N, C-alpha and C positions, 0 to 999 in steps of 0.2 A: 258310370253315367246311368242315371235313372231314366227309364222309358215311361212316358206318360201314356198308359194304355188307353185311356179315354180318347185321346186325340187320334191314336192309331185306329181304334175302332170306328170313330166318326169318319175319318178319311176313307176307310175301307167301305163303309156303308154308303157314303156319298158316291164313290166310284162305281159301286154296284148299281145304284139307282140311275146314275148317268148312263151306264152301259145299257140298262134295260130301256130307258127312255129313247136312246139312239136306235136301238134295235126295233122297237115298236114303231118309231117314226118311219124307218125304212120299210118295214112290213106294210104299214098303212099306205105308203106311196106305191109300193108294188101292187097292192090290191085295189087301189082307188085312183091311180094316176091315169093320165092320157099321154100319148106320144106326140112329139113335135120334132122339128129339125133343129139341130144345134151345130154351129160352126166353131171350130177350134181357132182361137185367136192368139193364144200363146201357150207354150209348154215349157215348164222349168222343172229341173230335178229338185225334189224336196227330200227331207230326211226320211220320210216314210212313203215314198212313191213319187209319182209325177203330179205336179200341180198344173192342172189343165184349166185354162180360162175358156169359157164357152159363151157365145152369144146366141140367143134364140128369141123368137117372137111367139107370143101367145095372147089371144084376145086383143089383137091390134096394139100390143105394148111390147117394147123391146126390153130384154133382160140380159145382163152380163154378170155372170157369177163364176166362181171357180169350184173345182172339186179335186179331190185327191184320188188317183187311181193307181192300182198296183199292176196294171196290164203291162207286160214286158215289151209289147210292140210299140209303145208310144215313144216319141222323141220329137224334137223340134220340126222334123219333116212332116208331121201331122198338121201343122198350122195351115189353115185354109180348107182343110177337109171337113166334110159334113157327116155327122153321125146322128142317129136317133137318140133322143133324150126322153125320159119319162118324168113328168112333173105332176103336181097336184093342181087341178083346175081352180080350186078355191084359194090357193096360195102359190101361184106359179113362180114367185121369186124366192121361195124358201127351199132352195136346194133342188137337186135333180139326181136321177140315176142315168149316168152316161152308158150307152151301149157301144163300147169300142170295137166289138167283134164284127159289126155289120156297118159298113160304110153306106151312105145313102147313094143310090144310083143317080146318074146324071138326068135320067128321065123324070125324076121327082124334083121339081123346082120349088114348090111352096107347100107348106102344111096348111090345112084348114085353120081358120081363126081359133077354133076351140080344140084343135088337135085331133088325133086319130084315136079311136076307141081300141080297146084290147082285142075285140073280135075282128075289127078291120085289119089290125096288125097281124093277128094270127093267120088270116087268110092271105095277105100280101107279103109279109115279111116274118114268117114264123121263126127264123133264127134269132131275130131281135128279141122276140118275146121269150124264147127259150133262154137266151143269155140273162135276161132280167131275173128269171126264176132259178137259174142254175148257179147264181152267185150268192147263195144264202150262206 
């Protein structure tokens, strides 16, 4: 069987560029995002981790998206729990960074319409900020 090396090289290059794009997008979100509250609405075991559906509000709009997490502590018992999420203010529906290590305390009921800044979160919930940057 003859291998078409052009196709192999093209597929390899496309995968490399897709990986770089994904990494840069996450880094941009880490460095330019704001925090808001997200509520877990469903949890399903997926091939590559837990598929978590999250509802959150930002700028008076509702969003419902899913993300894949590799955090071992997740299971369907997390449904209804609230966690901090980091999103891009200019494109809040384009994915999020879920902060599963820090559950939102009951004393925090609502997030500001435009979310919390990095500085505010560092002062009030430093473990949430640490988690976002420790998962590189």
